[in-house]
Biopython code that builds the backbone (N, CA, C, O; Angstrom):
import numpy as np
from Bio.PDB.StructureBuilder import StructureBuilder

atoms = [
    (1, "UNK", "N", (0.821, -1.103, -0.103)),
    (1, "UNK", "CA", (-0.047, 0.005, -0.131)),
    (1, "UNK", "C", (1.086, 1.258, -0.209)),
    (1, "UNK", "O", (2.300, 1.107, -0.073)),
    (2, "UNK", "N", (0.549, 2.234, -0.401)),
    (2, "UNK", "CA", (1.163, 3.545, -0.830)),
    (2, "UNK", "C", (1.213, 4.134, 0.432)),
    (2, "UNK", "O", (0.855, 3.573, 1.467)),
    (3, "UNK", "N", (1.769, 5.552, 0.325)),
    (3, "UNK", "CA", (1.572, 6.491, 1.458)),
    (3, "UNK", "C", (0.441, 7.072, 1.590)),
    (3, "UNK", "O", (-0.107, 7.486, 0.568)),
    (4, "UNK", "N", (-0.172, 7.244, 2.828)),
    (4, "UNK", "CA", (-1.608, 7.926, 2.975)),
    (4, "UNK", "C", (-1.430, 9.448, 2.912)),
    (4, "UNK", "O", (-0.418, 10.019, 3.320)),
    (5, "UNK", "N", (-2.361, 9.985, 2.436)),
    (5, "UNK", "CA", (-2.393, 11.723, 2.130)),
    (5, "UNK", "C", (-3.452, 12.301, 3.266)),
    (5, "UNK", "O", (-4.493, 11.864, 3.757)),
    (6, "UNK", "N", (-2.774, 13.338, 3.413)),
    (6, "UNK", "CA", (-4.145, 13.966, 4.423)),
    (6, "UNK", "C", (-4.647, 14.768, 3.401)),
    (6, "UNK", "O", (-3.912, 15.247, 2.537)),
    (7, "UNK", "N", (-5.861, 14.947, 3.442)),
    (7, "UNK", "CA", (-6.872, 15.348, 2.412)),
    (7, "UNK", "C", (-7.628, 16.343, 3.039)),
    (7, "UNK", "O", (-8.349, 15.725, 3.821)),
    (8, "UNK", "N", (-7.863, 17.511, 3.134)),
    (8, "UNK", "CA", (-8.803, 18.694, 3.573)),
    (8, "UNK", "C", (-10.201, 18.291, 3.279)),
    (8, "UNK", "O", (-10.448, 17.675, 2.243)),
    (9, "UNK", "N", (-10.965, 18.548, 3.980)),
    (9, "UNK", "CA", (-12.335, 18.633, 4.008)),
    (9, "UNK", "C", (-13.103, 18.771, 2.973)),
    (9, "UNK", "O", (-14.017, 18.035, 2.602)),
    (10, "UNK", "N", (-12.533, 20.164, 2.309)),
    (10, "UNK", "CA", (-13.329, 20.833, 1.155)),
    (10, "UNK", "C", (-12.588, 19.995, -0.189)),
    (10, "UNK", "O", (-13.167, 19.750, -1.247)),
    (11, "UNK", "N", (-11.081, 19.609, 0.167)),
    (11, "UNK", "CA", (-10.664, 19.089, -1.456)),
    (11, "UNK", "C", (-11.493, 17.534, -1.408)),
    (11, "UNK", "O", (-11.743, 16.933, -2.453)),
    (12, "UNK", "N", (-11.843, 17.034, -0.152)),
    (12, "UNK", "CA", (-12.521, 15.652, -0.362)),
    (12, "UNK", "C", (-13.891, 15.690, -1.017)),
    (12, "UNK", "O", (-14.334, 14.778, -1.714)),
    (13, "UNK", "N", (-14.513, 16.800, -0.741)),
    (13, "UNK", "CA", (-15.430, 17.148, -1.069)),
    (13, "UNK", "C", (-15.905, 17.260, -2.710)),
    (13, "UNK", "O", (-16.883, 16.840, -3.329)),
    (14, "UNK", "N", (-14.579, 18.123, -3.120)),
    (14, "UNK", "CA", (-14.545, 18.248, -4.711)),
    (14, "UNK", "C", (-14.367, 17.068, -5.280)),
    (14, "UNK", "O", (-14.959, 16.769, -6.317)),
    (15, "UNK", "N", (-13.404, 16.138, -4.576)),
    (15, "UNK", "CA", (-13.061, 15.021, -5.300)),
    (15, "UNK", "C", (-14.367, 14.182, -5.127)),
    (15, "UNK", "O", (-14.378, 13.446, -6.114)),
    (16, "UNK", "N", (-15.241, 13.975, -4.529)),
    (16, "UNK", "CA", (-16.368, 13.087, -4.369)),
    (16, "UNK", "C", (-17.187, 13.707, -5.472)),
    (16, "UNK", "O", (-17.736, 12.935, -6.258)),
    (17, "UNK", "N", (-17.324, 14.889, -5.612)),
    (17, "UNK", "CA", (-18.166, 15.445, -6.532)),
    (17, "UNK", "C", (-17.681, 15.060, -8.000)),
    (17, "UNK", "O", (-18.459, 14.559, -8.811)),
    (18, "UNK", "N", (-16.416, 15.313, -8.274)),
    (18, "UNK", "CA", (-15.857, 14.865, -9.474)),
    (18, "UNK", "C", (-15.803, 13.298, -9.704)),
    (18, "UNK", "O", (-15.826, 12.775, -10.818)),
    (19, "UNK", "N", (-15.745, 12.761, -8.749)),
    (19, "UNK", "CA", (-15.971, 11.032, -8.729)),
    (19, "UNK", "C", (-17.378, 10.838, -9.212)),
    (19, "UNK", "O", (-17.447, 9.903, -10.009)),
    (20, "UNK", "N", (-18.365, 11.353, -9.006)),
    (20, "UNK", "CA", (-19.933, 10.921, -8.962)),
    (20, "UNK", "C", (-20.078, 11.654, -10.492)),
    (20, "UNK", "O", (-20.954, 11.131, -11.181)),
    (21, "UNK", "N", (-19.337, 12.804, -11.137)),
    (21, "UNK", "CA", (-20.120, 13.236, -12.161)),
    (21, "UNK", "C", (-19.123, 12.485, -13.145)),
    (21, "UNK", "O", (-19.637, 12.238, -14.236)),
    (22, "UNK", "N", (-17.688, 12.034, -12.978)),
    (22, "UNK", "CA", (-17.008, 11.477, -13.780)),
    (22, "UNK", "C", (-17.376, 9.895, -14.098)),
    (22, "UNK", "O", (-17.166, 9.285, -15.147)),
    (23, "UNK", "N", (-17.996, 9.404, -12.862)),
    (23, "UNK", "CA", (-18.467, 8.109, -12.753)),
    (23, "UNK", "C", (-17.230, 6.986, -12.667)),
    (23, "UNK", "O", (-17.140, 5.941, -13.311)),
    (24, "UNK", "N", (-16.307, 7.526, -11.672)),
    (24, "UNK", "CA", (-15.266, 6.853, -11.161)),
    (24, "UNK", "C", (-15.635, 6.033, -10.122)),
    (24, "UNK", "O", (-16.566, 6.481, -9.453)),
    (25, "UNK", "N", (-15.066, 4.659, -9.682)),
    (25, "UNK", "CA", (-15.393, 4.176, -8.508)),
    (25, "UNK", "C", (-14.420, 4.764, -7.287)),
    (25, "UNK", "O", (-14.765, 4.641, -6.112)),
    (26, "UNK", "N", (-13.254, 5.373, -7.645)),
    (26, "UNK", "CA", (-12.346, 5.141, -6.320)),
    (26, "UNK", "C", (-11.936, 6.820, -6.257)),
    (26, "UNK", "O", (-11.577, 7.455, -7.249)),
    (27, "UNK", "N", (-12.025, 7.202, -5.334)),
    (27, "UNK", "CA", (-11.258, 8.914, -5.376)),
    (27, "UNK", "C", (-9.929, 8.847, -5.858)),
    (27, "UNK", "O", (-9.461, 9.866, -6.367)),
    (28, "UNK", "N", (-9.287, 7.888, -5.789)),
    (28, "UNK", "CA", (-7.554, 7.875, -6.352)),
    (28, "UNK", "C", (-7.740, 7.635, -7.922)),
    (28, "UNK", "O", (-6.675, 7.911, -8.474)),
    (29, "UNK", "N", (-8.536, 7.296, -8.676)),
    (29, "UNK", "CA", (-8.738, 7.437, -9.619)),
    (29, "UNK", "C", (-9.164, 8.880, -10.390)),
    (29, "UNK", "O", (-9.001, 9.020, -11.602)),
    (30, "UNK", "N", (-9.727, 9.928, -9.530)),
    (30, "UNK", "CA", (-10.067, 11.019, -9.788)),
    (30, "UNK", "C", (-8.307, 12.063, -9.527)),
    (30, "UNK", "O", (-7.806, 12.906, -10.271)),
    (31, "UNK", "N", (-7.904, 11.620, -8.445)),
    (31, "UNK", "CA", (-6.346, 12.036, -8.436)),
    (31, "UNK", "C", (-5.403, 11.617, -9.620)),
    (31, "UNK", "O", (-4.600, 12.397, -10.132)),
    (32, "UNK", "N", (-5.534, 10.614, -9.918)),
    (32, "UNK", "CA", (-4.644, 10.134, -10.854)),
    (32, "UNK", "C", (-4.954, 10.832, -12.236)),
    (32, "UNK", "O", (-4.032, 11.121, -12.999)),
    (33, "UNK", "N", (-6.312, 11.103, -12.548)),
    (33, "UNK", "CA", (-6.774, 11.309, -13.951)),
    (33, "UNK", "C", (-6.487, 13.195, -13.705)),
    (33, "UNK", "O", (-6.424, 14.037, -14.601)),
    (34, "UNK", "N", (-6.373, 13.390, -12.380)),
    (34, "UNK", "CA", (-5.910, 14.914, -12.474)),
    (34, "UNK", "C", (-4.251, 14.923, -12.412)),
    (34, "UNK", "O", (-3.634, 15.946, -12.707)),
    (35, "UNK", "N", (-3.782, 14.077, -12.129)),
    (35, "UNK", "CA", (-2.337, 14.124, -12.092)),
    (35, "UNK", "C", (-1.695, 13.587, -13.675)),
    (35, "UNK", "O", (-0.541, 13.889, -13.979)),
    (36, "UNK", "N", (-2.359, 12.972, -14.387)),
    (36, "UNK", "CA", (-2.238, 12.780, -16.000)),
    (36, "UNK", "C", (-2.315, 14.121, -16.570)),
    (36, "UNK", "O", (-1.328, 14.500, -17.200)),
    (37, "UNK", "N", (-3.540, 15.082, -16.436)),
    (37, "UNK", "CA", (-3.861, 16.179, -17.182)),
    (37, "UNK", "C", (-2.623, 17.022, -16.932)),
    (37, "UNK", "O", (-2.078, 17.582, -17.884)),
    (38, "UNK", "N", (-2.055, 17.165, -15.435)),
    (38, "UNK", "CA", (-0.825, 18.075, -14.935)),
    (38, "UNK", "C", (0.179, 17.491, -15.803)),
    (38, "UNK", "O", (0.994, 18.276, -16.289)),
    (39, "UNK", "N", (0.268, 16.345, -16.068)),
    (39, "UNK", "CA", (1.761, 16.002, -16.549)),
    (39, "UNK", "C", (1.928, 16.231, -18.118)),
    (39, "UNK", "O", (2.935, 16.447, -18.792)),
    (40, "UNK", "N", (0.486, 16.097, -18.483)),
    (40, "UNK", "CA", (0.655, 16.631, -20.171)),
    (40, "UNK", "C", (0.643, 17.902, -20.104)),
    (40, "UNK", "O", (1.225, 18.325, -21.103)),
    (41, "UNK", "N", (0.239, 18.856, -19.366)),
    (41, "UNK", "CA", (0.487, 20.045, -19.270)),
    (41, "UNK", "C", (1.791, 20.600, -19.151)),
    (41, "UNK", "O", (2.227, 21.614, -19.696)),
    (42, "UNK", "N", (2.378, 19.793, -18.352)),
    (42, "UNK", "CA", (4.073, 20.236, -17.966)),
    (42, "UNK", "C", (4.522, 19.899, -19.406)),
    (42, "UNK", "O", (4.885, 20.897, -20.029)),
    (43, "UNK", "N", (4.579, 18.825, -20.031)),
    (43, "UNK", "CA", (5.327, 18.208, -20.995)),
    (43, "UNK", "C", (5.051, 19.331, -22.027)),
    (43, "UNK", "O", (5.948, 19.959, -22.589)),
    (44, "UNK", "N", (3.423, 19.569, -22.266)),
    (44, "UNK", "CA", (3.057, 21.048, -23.438)),
    (44, "UNK", "C", (4.175, 21.932, -23.285)),
    (44, "UNK", "O", (4.926, 22.199, -24.223)),
    (45, "UNK", "N", (4.327, 22.472, -21.926)),
    (45, "UNK", "CA", (5.014, 23.799, -21.479)),
    (45, "UNK", "C", (6.558, 23.751, -21.666)),
    (45, "UNK", "O", (7.231, 24.780, -21.714)),
    (46, "UNK", "N", (7.142, 22.354, -21.781)),
    (46, "UNK", "CA", (8.414, 22.202, -21.645)),
    (46, "UNK", "C", (8.689, 22.247, -23.504)),
    (46, "UNK", "O", (9.581, 22.883, -24.067)),
    (47, "UNK", "N", (7.873, 21.572, -24.017)),
    (47, "UNK", "CA", (7.770, 21.697, -25.415)),
    (47, "UNK", "C", (7.787, 22.998, -26.445)),
    (47, "UNK", "O", (8.407, 23.179, -27.493)),
    (48, "UNK", "N", (6.944, 23.743, -25.788)),
    (48, "UNK", "CA", (6.930, 25.171, -26.162)),
    (48, "UNK", "C", (8.022, 25.647, -25.840)),
    (48, "UNK", "O", (8.621, 26.250, -26.730)),
    (49, "UNK", "N", (8.592, 25.562, -24.634)),
    (49, "UNK", "CA", (9.996, 26.193, -24.269)),
    (49, "UNK", "C", (11.030, 25.741, -25.177)),
    (49, "UNK", "O", (11.816, 26.622, -25.525)),
    (50, "UNK", "N", (11.249, 24.384, -25.724)),
    (50, "UNK", "CA", (12.304, 24.085, -26.202)),
    (50, "UNK", "C", (11.950, 24.844, -27.879)),
    (50, "UNK", "O", (12.890, 25.293, -28.534)),
    (51, "UNK", "N", (10.914, 24.884, -28.263)),
    (51, "UNK", "CA", (10.596, 25.465, -29.649)),
    (51, "UNK", "C", (10.978, 26.924, -29.420)),
    (51, "UNK", "O", (11.662, 27.314, -30.367)),
    (52, "UNK", "N", (10.780, 27.869, -28.501)),
    (52, "UNK", "CA", (11.120, 29.024, -28.250)),
    (52, "UNK", "C", (12.598, 29.164, -28.146)),
    (52, "UNK", "O", (13.136, 30.246, -28.382)),
    (53, "UNK", "N", (13.294, 28.073, -27.788)),
    (53, "UNK", "CA", (14.747, 28.227, -27.561)),
    (53, "UNK", "C", (15.426, 27.804, -29.119)),
    (53, "UNK", "O", (16.525, 28.231, -29.472)),
    (54, "UNK", "N", (14.677, 27.006, -29.867)),
    (54, "UNK", "CA", (15.218, 26.599, -31.134)),
    (54, "UNK", "C", (15.076, 28.039, -32.118)),
    (54, "UNK", "O", (15.976, 28.570, -32.769)),
    (55, "UNK", "N", (13.709, 28.449, -31.996)),
    (55, "UNK", "CA", (13.488, 29.648, -32.906)),
    (55, "UNK", "C", (14.602, 30.575, -32.447)),
    (55, "UNK", "O", (15.141, 31.228, -33.340)),
    (56, "UNK", "N", (15.063, 30.753, -31.123)),
    (56, "UNK", "CA", (16.156, 31.993, -31.073)),
    (56, "UNK", "C", (17.061, 31.676, -31.588)),
    (56, "UNK", "O", (17.624, 32.586, -32.197)),
    (57, "UNK", "N", (17.731, 30.260, -31.663)),
    (57, "UNK", "CA", (19.057, 29.707, -32.103)),
    (57, "UNK", "C", (19.161, 29.817, -33.664)),
    (57, "UNK", "O", (20.237, 30.129, -34.174)),
    (58, "UNK", "N", (17.887, 29.526, -34.539)),
    (58, "UNK", "CA", (17.994, 29.991, -35.740)),
    (58, "UNK", "C", (17.475, 31.037, -36.471)),
    (58, "UNK", "O", (17.715, 31.138, -37.674)),
    (59, "UNK", "N", (16.717, 31.906, -35.811)),
    (59, "UNK", "CA", (16.007, 33.257, -36.454)),
    (59, "UNK", "C", (17.018, 33.970, -37.175)),
    (59, "UNK", "O", (16.813, 34.259, -38.354)),
    (60, "UNK", "N", (18.095, 34.289, -36.601)),
    (60, "UNK", "CA", (19.594, 35.107, -37.311)),
    (60, "UNK", "C", (19.211, 34.287, -38.782)),
    (60, "UNK", "O", (18.331, 34.404, -39.634)),
    (61, "UNK", "N", (20.217, 33.526, -38.598)),
    (61, "UNK", "CA", (20.311, 32.673, -40.043)),
    (61, "UNK", "C", (19.212, 32.146, -40.851)),
    (61, "UNK", "O", (19.372, 31.767, -42.011)),
    (62, "UNK", "N", (18.015, 32.123, -40.188)),
    (62, "UNK", "CA", (17.157, 31.898, -41.322)),
    (62, "UNK", "C", (16.679, 33.322, -41.801)),
    (62, "UNK", "O", (15.947, 33.215, -42.785)),
    (63, "UNK", "N", (16.840, 34.378, -41.473)),
    (63, "UNK", "CA", (16.726, 35.843, -41.538)),
    (63, "UNK", "C", (17.604, 36.056, -42.833)),
    (63, "UNK", "O", (17.157, 36.642, -43.819)),
    (64, "UNK", "N", (19.016, 35.487, -42.759)),
    (64, "UNK", "CA", (19.986, 35.824, -43.723)),
    (64, "UNK", "C", (19.679, 34.973, -44.916)),
    (64, "UNK", "O", (20.022, 35.217, -46.073)),
    (65, "UNK", "N", (18.934, 33.863, -44.458)),
    (65, "UNK", "CA", (18.800, 32.968, -46.194)),
    (65, "UNK", "C", (17.487, 33.654, -46.684)),
    (65, "UNK", "O", (17.349, 33.726, -47.906)),
    (66, "UNK", "N", (16.590, 34.122, -45.956)),
    (66, "UNK", "CA", (15.415, 34.988, -46.413)),
    (66, "UNK", "C", (15.795, 35.871, -47.152)),
    (66, "UNK", "O", (15.235, 35.967, -48.244)),
    (67, "UNK", "N", (16.676, 36.637, -46.863)),
    (67, "UNK", "CA", (17.232, 37.785, -47.639)),
    (67, "UNK", "C", (17.876, 37.462, -48.722)),
    (67, "UNK", "O", (17.812, 38.165, -49.730)),
    (68, "UNK", "N", (18.598, 36.329, -48.656)),
    (68, "UNK", "CA", (19.195, 35.848, -49.888)),
    (68, "UNK", "C", (18.395, 35.539, -51.084)),
    (68, "UNK", "O", (18.857, 35.745, -52.206)),
    (69, "UNK", "N", (17.206, 35.048, -50.896)),
    (69, "UNK", "CA", (16.218, 34.452, -51.475)),
    (69, "UNK", "C", (15.342, 35.866, -52.210)),
    (69, "UNK", "O", (15.013, 35.936, -53.394)),
    (70, "UNK", "N", (15.148, 36.682, -51.386)),
    (70, "UNK", "CA", (14.667, 37.908, -51.767)),
    (70, "UNK", "C", (15.357, 38.660, -53.183)),
    (70, "UNK", "O", (14.852, 38.907, -54.278)),
    (71, "UNK", "N", (16.661, 38.886, -52.666)),
    (71, "UNK", "CA", (17.457, 39.371, -53.701)),
    (71, "UNK", "C", (17.334, 38.744, -55.110)),
    (71, "UNK", "O", (17.376, 39.298, -56.209)),
    (72, "UNK", "N", (17.135, 37.171, -54.719)),
    (72, "UNK", "CA", (17.228, 36.480, -56.075)),
    (72, "UNK", "C", (16.248, 36.611, -56.849)),
    (72, "UNK", "O", (16.377, 36.703, -58.070)),
    (73, "UNK", "N", (14.970, 36.640, -56.143)),
    (73, "UNK", "CA", (13.721, 37.287, -56.515)),
    (73, "UNK", "C", (13.450, 38.507, -57.290)),
    (73, "UNK", "O", (12.589, 38.570, -58.168)),
    (74, "UNK", "N", (14.260, 39.527, -56.912)),
    (74, "UNK", "CA", (13.955, 40.640, -57.264)),
    (74, "UNK", "C", (15.072, 40.709, -58.485)),
    (74, "UNK", "O", (14.832, 41.499, -59.398)),
    (75, "UNK", "N", (16.029, 40.084, -58.530)),
    (75, "UNK", "CA", (16.714, 39.858, -59.927)),
    (75, "UNK", "C", (15.855, 39.434, -61.059)),
    (75, "UNK", "O", (15.876, 40.077, -62.108)),
    (76, "UNK", "N", (15.099, 38.388, -60.911)),
    (76, "UNK", "CA", (14.550, 37.593, -61.670)),
    (76, "UNK", "C", (13.327, 38.438, -62.326)),
    (76, "UNK", "O", (13.056, 38.365, -63.524)),
    (77, "UNK", "N", (12.630, 39.238, -61.412)),
    (77, "UNK", "CA", (11.528, 40.082, -61.894)),
    (77, "UNK", "C", (12.166, 41.068, -62.866)),
    (77, "UNK", "O", (11.692, 41.282, -63.982)),
    (78, "UNK", "N", (13.311, 41.686, -62.373)),
    (78, "UNK", "CA", (13.657, 42.723, -63.747)),
    (78, "UNK", "C", (14.137, 42.398, -64.782)),
    (78, "UNK", "O", (14.326, 43.235, -65.665)),
]
sb = StructureBuilder()
sb.init_structure("model")
sb.init_model(0)
sb.init_chain("A")
sb.init_seg("    ")
for serial, (resi, resn, name, xyz) in enumerate(atoms, 1):
    if name == "N":
        sb.init_residue(resn, " ", resi, " ")
    sb.init_atom(name, np.array(xyz, "f"), 0.0, 1.0, " ", f" {name:<3s}", serial, name[0])
structure = sb.get_structure()
C-alpha cells in the first residue's frame, strides 16, 4: 500500500463530486486523472520552451537566408 495522504475536507468534497460526475469508482482514480492532465500540461509547456529556444537559435540564420532569396527573386523580376 502507498503512503497515506492528508486531504482537507473541502478537497475531499470536490474529489467526491468529481468522482460522481465522472463515474469513477475510487477517489484515487480522480486524483490520478488530475495528475495525468498536469503531466500532459507540463510536457506541453516544456515543448513550447524548447521550440522558443530553437527559434532563437536559428532566427538570425533564417533571416539571412530569406534575404538571399528575396535578392534573387528581385533580380528575376527585372
